[in-house]
C-alpha positions as CSV (number, residue, x, y, z in Angstrom):
1,M,-9.2,-12.1,31.7
2,K,-7.6,-15.2,30.6
3,I,-8.9,-15.7,26.7
4,G,-5.9,-18.3,25.4
5,T,-3.2,-20.7,26.3
6,S,0.0,-20.9,25.7
7,R,2.5,-23.6,25.0
8,S,5.5,-24.4,22.9
9,L,5.8,-26.4,19.9
10,D,8.9,-27.8,17.6
11,L,9.5,-26.2,14.6
12,I,9.6,-29.3,12.7
13,D,6.5,-30.1,14.1
14,I,4.9,-27.1,12.9
15,L,6.0,-26.9,9.7
16,K,4.9,-30.7,9.1
17,M,1.4,-29.6,10.2
18,I,1.5,-26.6,7.9
19,D,2.6,-29.0,5.0
20,N,-0.5,-31.3,5.7
21,G,-2.8,-28.5,5.7
22,E,-3.8,-28.7,9.5
23,I,-2.3,-25.1,9.7
24,R,-3.4,-22.3,7.7
25,I,-3.9,-18.7,6.9
26,P,-7.2,-16.9,7.3
27,E,-7.9,-15.0,4.0
28,F,-7.4,-11.9,5.7
29,Q,-3.7,-12.0,6.1
30,R,-1.8,-10.7,3.2
31,D,0.7,-12.1,1.2
32,F,4.4,-13.3,1.7
33,R,5.9,-10.3,1.7
34,W,9.5,-10.6,3.5
35,E,12.5,-10.1,1.7
36,I,16.1,-11.2,2.2
37,N,17.4,-9.6,5.1
38,D,14.2,-10.3,7.0
39,I,14.7,-13.9,6.2
40,C,18.6,-13.9,6.8
41,E,17.7,-12.3,10.2
42,L,15.3,-14.5,11.3
43,I,17.7,-17.4,11.1
44,G,20.4,-15.5,12.5
45,S,18.2,-15.4,15.7
46,L,17.1,-19.1,15.2
47,L,20.8,-20.6,15.0
48,N,21.9,-18.5,18.2
49,G,18.8,-19.8,20.1
50,Y,17.0,-16.8,20.5
51,P,13.7,-16.2,21.1
52,A,11.8,-15.1,17.5
53,G,8.9,-13.9,18.5
54,V,5.5,-15.2,19.7
55,L,3.2,-17.4,17.2
56,L,-0.8,-16.5,17.3
57,F,-2.8,-19.2,16.4
58,W,-6.8,-20.0,16.4
59,N,-7.9,-23.0,17.5
60,V,-10.4,-23.7,14.6
61,Q,-10.7,-27.9,14.4
62,D,-14.3,-27.7,16.7
63,K,-15.1,-25.4,13.6
64,P,-13.2,-26.1,10.6
65,N,-15.4,-23.4,8.5
66,I,-15.7,-20.4,11.1
67,L,-13.8,-18.8,8.3
68,S,-12.2,-18.5,5.1
69,S,-8.3,-20.2,5.1
70,R,-5.8,-20.7,2.3
71,L,-3.3,-22.9,2.4
72,I,0.6,-21.1,3.1
73,E,2.4,-20.0,0.1
74,G,4.5,-23.0,-1.3
75,V,2.1,-26.0,0.2
76,D,1.2,-27.9,-3.2
77,R,-0.2,-31.0,-1.3
78,E,-3.4,-31.9,-3.1
79,R,-3.6,-34.4,-0.3
80,I,-4.4,-32.5,2.9
81,K,-5.6,-32.5,6.4
82,P,-8.8,-30.8,7.7
83,V,-7.6,-27.7,9.3
84,K,-6.3,-27.3,13.2
85,Y,-4.9,-23.8,13.3
86,L,-5.1,-20.3,11.7
87,I,-2.4,-18.6,11.8
88,L,-3.2,-15.0,13.0
89,D,0.7,-13.9,13.8
90,G,3.7,-15.6,12.2
91,Q,2.8,-15.7,8.7
92,Q,6.1,-14.4,7.6
93,R,7.9,-16.2,9.6
94,L,6.4,-19.5,9.1
95,T,6.1,-18.9,5.3
96,S,10.0,-18.6,5.1
97,L,10.7,-21.5,7.1
98,Y,8.5,-23.6,5.3
99,Q,10.1,-22.8,2.0
100,L,13.6,-22.5,3.4
101,F,13.0,-26.3,4.5
102,Y,10.4,-27.6,2.3
103,R,11.3,-26.5,-1.3
104,D,13.8,-26.3,-3.4
105,F,13.8,-22.5,-4.0
106,V,11.9,-19.7,-1.4
107,E,9.6,-17.6,-3.4
108,L,9.6,-13.5,-2.8
109,R,7.5,-10.2,-3.8
110,G,7.6,-10.0,-8.0
111,G,7.9,-13.7,-8.5
112,R,11.9,-13.5,-7.7
113,K,13.4,-17.1,-6.5
114,R,16.0,-17.8,-4.3
115,K,17.7,-20.7,-3.1
116,F,19.1,-20.6,0.7
117,F,22.0,-22.2,2.2
118,L,23.8,-22.2,5.3
119,N,27.3,-21.2,5.0
120,L,29.4,-23.7,7.4
121,D,32.3,-21.6,7.2
122,K,31.3,-18.1,8.6
123,I,29.1,-20.2,11.0
124,R,32.4,-21.8,12.3
125,K,34.1,-18.0,12.7
126,G,31.1,-17.5,14.6
127,N,29.2,-14.9,12.1
128,L,25.7,-16.8,12.6
129,Y,23.5,-13.6,11.6
130,E,25.9,-13.7,8.4
131,S,25.9,-17.1,7.6
132,T,22.9,-17.6,5.3
133,E,23.5,-16.8,2.0
134,C,21.1,-17.2,-1.3
135,F,21.2,-17.3,-4.6
136,S,18.9,-17.0,-8.3
137,P,18.3,-20.1,-10.0
138,R,20.2,-18.6,-12.6
139,D,23.8,-18.3,-10.2
140,V,22.8,-21.6,-8.6
141,K,23.4,-23.3,-12.2
142,K,26.8,-20.8,-12.5
143,K,28.2,-22.1,-9.6
144,N,27.4,-25.5,-9.2
145,L,25.0,-25.3,-6.5
146,D,22.8,-27.5,-7.7
147,K,24.8,-30.3,-7.5
148,S,27.0,-31.3,-4.2
149,L,30.1,-31.1,-5.2
150,G,29.4,-27.5,-5.6
151,Q,28.0,-27.2,-2.3
152,Y,30.8,-28.9,-0.7
153,K,33.3,-26.7,-2.3
154,Y,31.8,-23.4,-1.0
155,H,30.8,-24.9,2.0
156,F,26.9,-24.3,1.6
157,L,24.5,-26.5,3.3
158,P,21.2,-26.1,1.4
159,F,18.3,-25.8,3.7
160,N,16.3,-27.7,2.1
161,I,17.5,-31.4,3.3
162,I,18.5,-30.1,7.1
163,L,14.9,-31.5,8.5
164,N,15.3,-34.6,6.4
165,Q,17.8,-36.7,8.9
166,R,18.3,-39.5,6.1
167,E,19.4,-36.5,3.4
168,L,21.2,-34.2,5.9
169,R,23.6,-37.4,7.3
170,K,24.0,-38.0,3.6
171,W,25.3,-34.6,2.7
172,I,27.5,-34.3,6.0
173,R,29.2,-37.5,5.3
174,G,29.7,-36.6,1.3
175,Y,30.8,-33.4,2.8
176,I,33.6,-34.9,5.5
177,R,35.2,-37.2,2.7
178,Y,35.3,-33.5,0.5
179,Q,37.3,-32.3,2.9
180,L,39.1,-35.5,4.1
181,S,40.2,-35.2,0.4
182,I,41.4,-31.5,0.3
183,R,43.0,-31.4,3.8
184,N,45.2,-34.8,3.5
185,H,46.2,-33.5,-0.1
186,V,47.5,-30.8,2.3
187,N,48.3,-32.3,5.6
188,L,50.0,-35.3,4.3
189,N,46.6,-37.5,6.1
190,N,46.7,-35.9,9.1
191,Y,42.8,-36.7,9.5
192,T,40.6,-39.6,9.2
193,E,37.0,-39.7,8.5
194,E,35.9,-40.4,11.7
195,S,38.0,-36.9,13.2
196,L,36.5,-34.9,10.5
197,D,32.8,-35.9,11.7
198,D,33.8,-35.5,15.4
199,E,34.8,-32.0,14.4
200,F,31.3,-31.2,12.4
201,Q,29.2,-32.5,15.0
202,S,31.3,-30.5,17.9
203,Y,30.9,-27.5,15.6
204,Y,27.5,-27.6,14.3
205,M,25.5,-30.7,15.7
206,E,25.8,-31.1,19.2
207,R,23.2,-29.5,21.5
208,G,23.5,-25.7,21.9
209,R,25.5,-25.8,18.5
210,P,24.1,-23.5,15.3
211,I,22.3,-26.5,13.7
212,H,21.2,-28.0,16.2
213,N,19.6,-24.7,17.8
214,L,17.9,-24.6,14.3
215,I,16.8,-28.7,14.0
216,Y,15.1,-28.5,17.2
217,Y,14.0,-25.0,17.8
218,K,10.7,-24.4,19.4
219,F,8.3,-21.9,19.3
220,H,6.1,-20.5,21.7
221,I,2.4,-20.1,20.9
222,I,-0.5,-18.5,21.8
223,E,-3.4,-20.7,20.8
224,L,-7.0,-18.7,20.8
225,P,-10.2,-21.1,21.7
226,S,-12.6,-21.5,18.6
227,N,-15.8,-19.9,20.7
228,L,-14.0,-16.7,20.7
229,P,-15.9,-14.1,18.8
230,F,-14.6,-13.1,15.4
231,E,-14.5,-9.6,16.0
232,A,-12.4,-10.5,19.0
233,V,-10.1,-12.2,17.2
234,V,-9.8,-9.4,14.7
235,T,-8.9,-7.2,17.6
236,I,-6.4,-9.4,19.1
237,F,-4.6,-9.6,16.1
238,E,-4.6,-6.2,15.5
239,K,-2.6,-5.5,18.7
240,L,-0.2,-8.8,18.2
241,N,0.7,-8.0,14.8
242,T,3.9,-7.5,14.2
243,T,3.7,-5.4,10.8
244,G,1.8,-2.9,12.8
245,Q,-0.3,-2.4,10.1
246,P,-4.1,-2.4,10.8
247,L,-5.7,-5.3,8.5
248,N,-7.9,-4.3,5.5
249,I,-11.2,-4.6,5.9
250,F,-12.2,-6.0,2.4
251,E,-10.2,-8.8,3.7
252,I,-11.4,-9.5,7.0
253,L,-15.0,-9.3,5.3
254,T,-14.2,-11.4,2.2
255,A,-13.2,-14.1,5.0
256,K,-16.2,-13.2,7.2
257,F,-18.8,-13.6,4.6
258,F,-17.2,-16.8,2.3
259,E,-20.0,-18.5,2.8
260,K,-22.8,-16.7,1.7
261,I,-20.9,-13.9,-0.7
262,N,-17.8,-14.1,-2.7
263,L,-17.0,-10.5,-2.5
264,R,-13.6,-10.5,-4.0
265,Q,-15.2,-12.1,-7.0
266,K,-18.1,-9.2,-6.9
267,W,-14.5,-6.4,-6.6
268,I,-13.5,-8.2,-9.7
269,A,-16.5,-7.9,-11.5
270,I,-16.9,-4.6,-10.4
271,R,-13.5,-3.5,-12.0
272,N,-14.3,-5.5,-15.4
273,E,-17.9,-3.4,-15.5
274,F,-16.8,0.1,-14.7
275,N,-13.7,1.1,-16.1
276,L,-12.9,4.4,-13.9
277,I,-13.2,2.3,-11.0
278,D,-10.2,0.3,-12.7
279,D,-8.4,2.9,-13.7
280,F,-8.5,4.9,-10.8
281,S,-6.7,1.6,-8.5
282,K,-3.3,1.6,-8.1
283,D,-2.9,-2.0,-9.1
284,K,-5.0,-5.3,-9.4
285,K,-4.4,-6.1,-5.6
286,D,-5.5,-2.2,-4.7
287,T,-8.9,-2.6,-3.1
288,T,-8.8,1.0,-1.6
289,L,-12.2,1.8,-3.4
290,A,-13.8,-1.5,-2.8
291,I,-13.4,-0.4,1.0
292,L,-14.9,3.2,0.0
293,I,-17.6,1.4,-1.5
294,L,-18.3,-0.8,1.6
295,K,-18.7,2.0,3.5
296,A,-21.0,4.0,1.5
297,I,-22.9,1.2,1.4
298,L,-23.0,1.4,5.0
299,L,-24.1,4.9,5.0
300,Q,-26.8,4.4,2.2
301,K,-28.4,2.0,4.7
302,S,-28.4,4.4,7.5
303,L,-29.9,7.2,5.2
304,E,-32.5,4.6,4.0
305,K,-33.6,2.5,7.2
306,I,-34.9,4.0,10.4
307,K,-33.2,1.0,12.2
308,Y,-29.9,1.5,11.4
309,A,-29.9,5.8,11.4
310,K,-27.5,6.5,13.6
311,L,-24.9,4.0,11.8
312,E,-21.8,5.8,10.9
313,C,-19.4,4.3,8.3
314,K,-16.7,3.3,10.9
315,R,-14.6,0.4,10.9
316,K,-16.1,-1.0,14.3
317,N,-19.8,-0.9,12.2
318,L,-18.3,-2.0,8.9
319,L,-17.0,-5.4,11.1
320,E,-20.5,-5.4,13.2
321,D,-23.5,-3.5,11.2
322,L,-22.8,-4.5,7.4
323,T,-24.1,-7.9,6.3
324,P,-24.1,-10.1,3.1
325,E,-27.9,-9.1,2.2
326,D,-26.7,-5.2,2.1
327,I,-24.2,-5.8,0.1
328,E,-26.1,-7.7,-2.4
329,E,-29.1,-4.9,-2.3
330,Y,-26.4,-2.1,-2.5
331,W,-23.3,-3.1,-4.3
332,E,-24.2,-2.7,-7.7
333,R,-26.1,0.5,-7.1
334,I,-22.9,2.3,-5.1
335,A,-20.2,1.0,-7.1
336,K,-22.2,2.6,-10.7
337,A,-22.3,6.0,-8.2
338,F,-18.7,5.6,-7.5
339,N,-17.6,5.2,-11.5
340,L,-19.8,8.3,-12.5
341,S,-17.8,10.2,-9.7
342,L,-14.7,9.5,-10.9
343,S,-16.8,10.4,-14.4
344,K,-17.3,14.0,-12.8
345,L,-14.1,14.2,-11.1
346,K,-12.0,13.5,-14.3
347,E,-14.2,15.5,-16.6
348,E,-15.5,18.4,-14.7
349,L,-13.2,18.8,-11.5
350,G,-10.0,18.6,-13.1
351,C,-8.5,15.5,-11.6
352,P,-7.9,13.0,-14.5
353,S,-6.3,10.1,-12.6
354,L,-5.6,8.7,-9.3
355,Q,-2.3,10.4,-8.5
356,Y,-4.0,13.6,-8.9
357,L,-7.1,13.1,-6.0
358,P,-7.3,15.3,-3.4
359,Y,-8.9,12.7,-1.5
360,T,-10.2,9.2,-2.1
361,T,-12.1,9.1,1.5
362,I,-14.1,11.8,0.1
363,L,-15.7,9.8,-2.7
364,V,-18.1,8.1,-0.3
365,P,-20.4,11.2,0.6
366,F,-19.9,12.5,-3.3
367,S,-20.9,9.1,-4.7
368,I,-24.1,9.1,-2.0
369,A,-24.6,12.6,-2.8
370,L,-24.4,12.1,-6.9
371,D,-26.6,8.9,-6.3
372,Y,-29.2,10.9,-5.2
373,I,-29.1,13.5,-7.7
374,E,-29.2,11.1,-10.0
375,N,-32.4,8.8,-8.7
376,K,-34.0,11.2,-6.4
377,L,-34.1,14.9,-8.2
378,Q,-36.3,15.8,-10.6
379,Y,-34.5,16.8,-14.3
380,V,-35.1,20.7,-13.7
381,Q,-33.3,19.8,-10.3
382,K,-30.1,18.4,-11.2
383,G,-27.9,21.2,-12.6
384,T,-28.4,23.2,-9.5
385,A,-27.7,20.5,-7.4
386,F,-24.6,19.4,-9.5
387,R,-23.6,23.0,-8.8
388,K,-24.1,22.5,-5.1
389,L,-22.2,19.4,-5.0
390,F,-19.3,20.9,-6.5
391,V,-19.2,23.7,-4.7
392,W,-19.1,21.6,-1.0
393,Y,-16.3,19.3,-2.8
394,W,-14.3,22.5,-3.6
395,S,-14.8,24.1,0.0
396,S,-13.7,20.7,1.5
397,I,-10.6,20.1,-0.5
398,F,-9.3,24.0,0.7
399,S,-10.3,23.5,3.8
400,G,-8.7,20.3,4.5
401,R,-12.0,18.9,6.2
402,Y,-10.7,15.2,5.1
403,D,-7.4,15.4,6.8
404,S,-9.0,13.5,9.8
405,A,-11.7,11.7,11.1
406,T,-13.5,11.0,7.9
407,D,-16.3,8.4,8.3
408,T,-17.7,10.7,10.6
409,K,-17.9,13.8,8.8
410,S,-19.1,11.9,5.7
411,K,-22.6,11.0,7.6
412,I,-22.5,14.6,8.5
413,D,-21.9,16.2,5.1
414,V,-24.5,13.6,3.1
415,K,-26.8,14.8,5.4
416,Q,-26.4,18.3,5.1
417,L,-26.0,18.2,1.5
418,L,-29.0,16.2,0.7
419,E,-31.0,19.1,2.8
420,W,-28.9,21.7,0.7
421,F,-30.3,20.0,-2.7
422,I,-33.8,20.8,-1.9
423,N,-33.5,23.8,0.4
424,D,-31.1,26.8,-1.0
425,E,-31.3,28.0,2.9
426,K,-29.5,24.9,4.2
427,E,-26.4,25.4,3.1
428,P,-23.8,23.3,4.5
429,L,-21.6,23.9,7.7
430,V,-17.9,23.4,5.8
431,V,-19.3,25.9,2.7
432,K,-20.6,28.7,5.1
433,E,-17.1,28.3,7.3
434,F,-15.0,28.6,4.0
435,K,-16.5,31.1,2.2
436,I,-15.9,33.1,5.6
437,N,-12.2,32.0,5.9
438,I,-11.1,32.5,2.4
439,E,-9.5,35.6,2.9
440,S,-7.2,34.6,5.7
441,F,-6.8,31.3,3.5
442,S,-2.7,31.1,2.7
443,L,-1.4,29.3,0.0
444,F,2.2,29.7,1.1
445,E,3.1,27.2,2.9
446,I,0.7,24.4,1.0
447,T,3.5,21.9,-0.2
448,R,1.6,18.8,-0.6
449,G,-1.6,17.5,0.4
450,A,-5.2,17.8,-1.0
451,A,-5.1,21.7,-1.3
452,Y,-1.8,21.1,-3.0
453,K,-3.6,18.5,-5.4
454,G,-6.6,21.0,-5.7
455,V,-4.5,23.7,-7.4
456,L,-3.3,21.2,-10.0
457,N,-7.0,20.1,-10.7
458,M,-8.1,24.0,-10.6
459,L,-5.0,24.3,-13.6
460,I,-6.0,21.5,-15.3
461,M,-9.7,22.5,-15.4
462,N,-8.2,26.0,-16.9
463,N,-6.8,23.9,-19.9
464,C,-3.4,24.9,-18.7
465,K,-0.6,23.9,-21.6
466,D,2.9,22.6,-21.8
467,F,4.8,25.9,-22.2
468,V,7.0,24.5,-25.7
469,T,4.8,22.3,-27.2
470,G,1.6,23.5,-26.4
471,E,-0.1,20.2,-25.9
472,T,-2.8,20.4,-23.2
473,I,-1.8,18.7,-19.8
474,K,-4.8,17.2,-19.1
475,G,-4.5,15.3,-22.6
476,L,-0.6,14.6,-21.6
477,I,-1.9,12.9,-18.4
478,E,-4.3,10.9,-20.1
479,N,-2.1,9.6,-22.8
480,N,1.0,9.1,-21.1
481,P,1.1,10.1,-17.3
482,S,4.7,9.4,-16.5
483,R,5.7,12.2,-19.1
484,V,4.2,15.1,-16.5
485,D,5.1,15.9,-13.5
486,S,4.9,19.3,-10.7
487,H,7.7,21.3,-11.5
488,H,9.5,25.0,-10.2
489,I,8.4,27.7,-11.7
490,F,11.2,29.6,-9.9
491,P,14.1,26.9,-10.1
492,G,15.4,25.6,-6.7
493,K,18.9,26.4,-7.6
494,Y,18.4,29.5,-9.0
495,L,16.8,30.6,-5.8
496,K,19.6,29.2,-3.8
497,R,22.4,30.8,-6.1
498,K,20.6,34.5,-5.8
499,Y,18.7,34.7,-2.5
500,G,21.2,32.1,-0.5
501,E,20.0,28.8,1.5
502,K,19.0,30.1,4.4
503,S,16.7,32.9,2.9
504,E,12.8,33.1,2.9
505,E,12.8,32.5,-0.7
506,Y,14.4,29.4,-0.7
507,R,12.2,28.3,2.0
508,L,9.2,28.6,-0.2
509,R,10.8,27.2,-3.3
510,D,8.4,24.3,-2.8
511,S,5.1,26.1,-2.4
512,I,2.4,25.2,-4.6
513,L,2.4,29.0,-5.6
514,N,5.7,27.6,-7.1
515,R,4.6,24.7,-8.8
516,T,2.9,23.8,-12.5
517,L,2.7,20.6,-14.4
518,L,4.3,20.4,-17.5
519,R,6.4,18.2,-19.2
520,K,9.4,16.6,-18.1
521,D,11.3,17.1,-21.0
522,T,10.4,20.8,-21.4
523,N,11.9,21.5,-17.2
524,R,14.4,19.3,-18.4
525,N,15.3,21.5,-21.5
526,Y,14.4,24.7,-21.7
527,I,13.9,25.6,-17.6
528,Q,16.6,24.1,-15.9
529,D,18.4,26.0,-13.6
530,D,17.6,29.5,-15.6
531,P,15.2,32.8,-13.9
532,P,12.1,33.2,-15.4
533,S,13.2,36.0,-17.4
534,S,15.2,33.6,-19.1
535,Y,14.2,30.9,-20.1
536,I,10.4,32.1,-21.3
537,H,12.5,34.4,-23.5
538,G,14.1,31.2,-25.2
539,I,10.6,29.4,-25.3
540,R,9.2,32.2,-27.2
541,R,11.8,31.2,-30.0
542,E,9.7,27.8,-30.0
543,N,6.3,28.9,-29.2
544,P,5.4,32.7,-29.8
545,Q,2.0,31.5,-27.8
546,I,4.0,31.6,-24.5
547,E,2.4,34.3,-22.6
548,S,-1.5,33.3,-22.8
549,I,-0.2,29.9,-21.9
550,L,1.1,31.6,-18.8
551,E,-2.2,32.6,-18.1
552,S,-3.8,29.0,-18.6
553,H,-1.5,28.3,-15.3
554,L,-2.6,31.3,-13.2
555,I,0.7,32.6,-14.0
556,P,1.3,36.6,-13.9
557,K,2.8,36.9,-17.2
558,N,4.3,40.8,-16.5
559,V,5.3,39.9,-12.5
560,I,7.1,36.8,-13.9
561,M,9.3,38.3,-16.2
562,K,10.7,40.7,-13.2
563,D,12.6,37.5,-11.6
564,N,11.2,39.1,-8.3
565,F,10.1,36.1,-6.7
566,I,8.2,37.2,-3.3
567,E,6.2,39.1,-5.6
568,F,5.3,36.7,-8.1
569,L,3.9,34.4,-5.4
570,K,2.1,37.2,-4.1
571,V,0.3,38.2,-7.0
572,R,-0.1,34.5,-8.2
573,E,-2.1,33.8,-4.8
574,K,-4.3,36.2,-5.6
575,L,-5.1,34.8,-9.2
576,I,-5.5,31.5,-7.6
577,K,-7.8,32.5,-4.7
578,N,-9.9,34.3,-7.1
579,K,-10.4,31.4,-9.2
580,I,-11.2,29.4,-5.9
581,K,-13.6,32.0,-5.3
582,E,-15.2,31.3,-8.7
583,M,-15.9,28.0,-8.0
584,I,-17.7,28.3,-4.7
585,E,-19.9,30.6,-6.0
586,I,-23.4,29.5,-6.8
587,T,-25.8,31.4,-8.6
588,L,-29.6,30.1,-7.2
C-alpha cells in the first residue's frame, strides 16, 4: 500500500525553508551529532553529484500542532513561518548543510565550532572527497581566513557565501584578480582577467563541475501525509532511520503529549527532587531512568485496573496505551519508589553507583514491589517482605534473568513477588530454579555482565577494603569513584610469563574469580606484575592487617600465598558461592 509521495527538491529551496521555519525537527529527534568526517564525506558526494540518501518528511501543514517540534540547530530567526514539514530522516545531513551555508561556523558536539572551506586547489586536482577543510575560530584568525585575502592565498572558498550569488560572484572576482597578480608576476603578463574567469568557470562552475553540482543539488524526498497515524510515523522513521538506533521512547512521548503535559519538565523536576535518581543518571541528557519510570507506570496501571490487566511495559504498549492521565496519576509515586530502590541498592545491596548496577531494567519490578511493601503491607510484614525481595534480586542477578525479554519478565516477576509477600508457599519461579541450579552455576567464565557486577556488589557489602590504605571500597567509590577499579589478583603479565600465552591459566585471567576492587594506585605501585606471594609480602610492611583485608575480598589467604592460580580460583569460587547461598536463604 502506498503511504507517501516522492519528488525532488533543490537543496537551496530546502535550506530556505529551514531558515524560515517551514521545515523543522520533531522533538523526539536527537540533537545534532555529526562530526567533521561525516560532513566532509557528505560534501564529497554532493560535489561529485552522487546520491546522498533519501530525505523523509512528514507533511503537517494541515495539522501544524500534531507534534511538538523545534527549529534546526543554528536557526535563530525571530520571525518564522508556520511549519510545513517535519524531518523524520535527514536531520544530520540537513543540519550540517544549513550551518555550512547559512552560518559562519558549524557547531559540533561539545560546543566546538569550526569554519568550513572548499579547497579549490584540491578540487582542481580531482580530490573532491578531500577538498573540504575546516578550522577553529582561533586558527581562522591565525591564518587570516576571516579575510578575503587570506582565503585567496590558500585557495579557500568559504561555504557560507556559496549560495549567495552576489557574494559568491564578488569573491570569485577578488580571487581571480589575486591570481592574476600572482601569475603575471611569475609569467610576465600572459594572463587576463577574462581568461582566468573562463578557467574558473570551466573548472568549478559549469554544468557538471563540482561547485555547480553543489549549488544545484537536488534531494530525493519521500513525503508522508499528515493523516498518517502517529504510531505508523514512528515505525516508518525507525525503518528508514540511517543511524540504525531505535527512537528514545521518552523523546517520542514528550512530543506526543506536549499539548497536555510537559514530560521533560516533569523529568527535570524529579531529578531535582530525588538526588539518587540524578546520581544514577549518566549525565544531564540521560533519560534511561525516565523511560523505566514510564514502564513502571504502565505496569502499575495493569496491576491496579482490571481493564488493563493484560498490558505489559513493552514499547508498543507505551506508545498505544500510556496516557497523559496515567503519568499525572502515577509519576510522583513511581519516581519516589525508584529513589527508594536506589537507596536500598546503595546502602544494603552493595551498589554505590550506576557503574556497579547489574541491570538497570530490574529497577522496574524492584520499584513496584518496593512500593507495594511500603504502602500495602502492615509494619510487621515489611521485614520479611524486604528479605524476600532481596532473595529474588540476587537470584535474578546470578541467573541472568534480565539479560533479555525484560518487559515480559518484569510483569511475571512483579505478580509472583506480590503473591510471595503474603503467601510463603508462593516462591517465585526464578528463586526456585536458582536454588536448584546454584551448585552447577560456574563463575570461572564470567568476565563481564550482571553476575560480574553482582560479585563486586557482594564484596562491597562484605565491607572490602583497599589492600594498602585500609579504606573501605564503598567509601572510596562514593567520594571519588575514579580512584577505584576492578583489578587482577594474579596479574595478567605474571600469568603469561609463568604459564604461557596459550595456557588455561592465561585464558582465565579476566574471570571475576581473579578480580577485586582496589585503588588504582595500589594496583600500580604495589601489585604491578608480581605474583601474589611477593606483593602481599611487600604490602604487609605497609599494612600489617592485610590478611584480614583479604578475607573481606573473599580471597583465601592461605591458598593465595602458594601462587597456584587454578587452585586459587577453585577455592575462591567456593567462598563466593557460599556467600551467594547465604544471600538467597531466608528464614520465614
